[in-house]
Residue, then its C-alpha position, 0 to 999 in steps of 0.5 A: x513525517x509529522x502530519x503538520x509537515x505533510x499538510x503543508x506539503x499538500x497545501x503548497x503542492x510540494x511533492x518532495x516531502x510526499x516522495x520522502x514519505x513514500x520512499x521512507x516506507x518502501x524499504x520496510x517491505x520484506x524485512x524487519x523495520x529495525x534493519x531497514x531503518x538502520x540501513x537507511x540511517x547509515x547509507x541515506x535514502x532516495x531524494x526526489x530532487x537528486x534523482x530529477x537532477x540526475x535525469x536532467x543530465x540526460x543519461x545515455x541509457x534510453x530506459x531513463x528517457x521517460x517513465x514509460x521507457x523505464x519499464x523492464x530496467x532490471x537493475x540488480x545490486x547483486x552482480x551488478x546487472x541491468x537490461x542495458x549493460x553497455x550503459x551501466x558504467x554511466x547509469x545513475x541508479x547505483x549512486x543511491x545506496x539503497x539496500x537492494x536494486x528493486x528499491x533503486x528501481x522503485x525510487x526512479x520509477x516513482x520519480x519518473x511517474x511524478x515528472x512525466x505523468x503528474x507533470x511534477x505535481x503529485x497533489x494536483x494529479x490526485x486532485x484531478x484524478x479524483x475530480x474526474x472519477x467522482x460520480x457524485x456524493x449519492x453514488x453507492x460505489x463512490x468510495x471504490x471508484x475514487x480509490x481505483x482512480x488513483x490506486x490503479x495507476x500508482x500500482x503500475x510503479x515498479x516495486x510498490x505493490x497494492x498493499x503498501x500503496x493502500x497503507x501509504x494513501x490511507x495515511x496521506x489522504x485521510x490525514x493531510x488535509x481534512x478539507x479535501x473531501x474527495x481525499x478523505x473519502x478515497x482514503x477511507x476506502x483504502x484497504x490494505x490486505x496483508x497475510x494477517x487479514x487473509x489468514x483471518x478470513x480463511x480461519x474464520x471460514x469467511x472465504x469458504x462461506x462466500x466461495x472465495x477461497x484463494x491463496x494469499x497474493x494478487x487474488x486478495x485484491x482481485x474481484x471477489x477476493x479479500x478486499x471485496x469481502x471487507x468492503x461488504x462487511x464495512x457496508x454493514x457496520x456504521x462506524x459512527x457508533x465508534x466515533x461520531x466523526x467517522x463516515x458511516x461506511x469506513x472500510x479502512x477502519x474495519x480493516x485496521x480493527x481486524x488487523x489489530x485483532x490479529x497482530x502480535x502488537x495488537x490483541x494478538x489473538x488470530x495469528x500463527x503464534x497463537x494457533x497451530x494451523x494443523x489443528x485449528x484454533x483452540x483459544x476458547x477465550x477468543x470472543x469469536x470462538x463460538x461463531x468461528x469455523x476455526x479452519x486450519x490453514x494447511x488442511x480442513x479441520x473438524x469443529 
């Protein structure tokens, strides 16, 4: 959605448009954007007000009682199946025509989180969490502490992982209200680690040099993983050299720059389309070539 509309939603504590923003991005996981967007255009998307109305009608299934009860719902569109088959005929989840069951569960889990944990006010919840976690502007780990305060509980919502949450929150916190200083600081520390970033850190030898080699997945955001390495790199780069309005330490900017270096839609340099990972990178024109370890993803290679 346009930042103007998102900014108005934040200023007025209107959670509906923010829910729409999140659930507009969740279906893009694991499939091409074009396919996901065409499906949503044809069949519609999840809306917060509709879900809350369905929940207010007191469905018979106990798992729809609260956010905490909803865990392990297990609804699947194929079958269809769920954890409470005796209540399936009256369950409201299938009424939303999303592409697969995990998206329905994500929509309901998020709606229940907003209703039960945030008491209907996601903006107010974010404000309160950040204020409670703020150690003061001089604290060296203020950014990571603010990030954790909102990212960790949101990652408990079914079907929305840390990579996607980091992407969503970076846009929301950095762009919605520049006057919310804590939002901007937390947004600047939202690092989205995808396979491009992980593979870049492997190919360059960064993971090996720091004793941090691991497969792509949850370890990327665990202590000592890709996210921590990107934070350390960001602390060594003064982002104000690129834009005087940037904060001095800006991990989201550094992560986005590395992603652009790798991505086919960016510089298109460090990716599997350009590199035969059985042999290691042979792109001598790469600006990083002379200082890169040029490790293959599948086996160690000689320089």
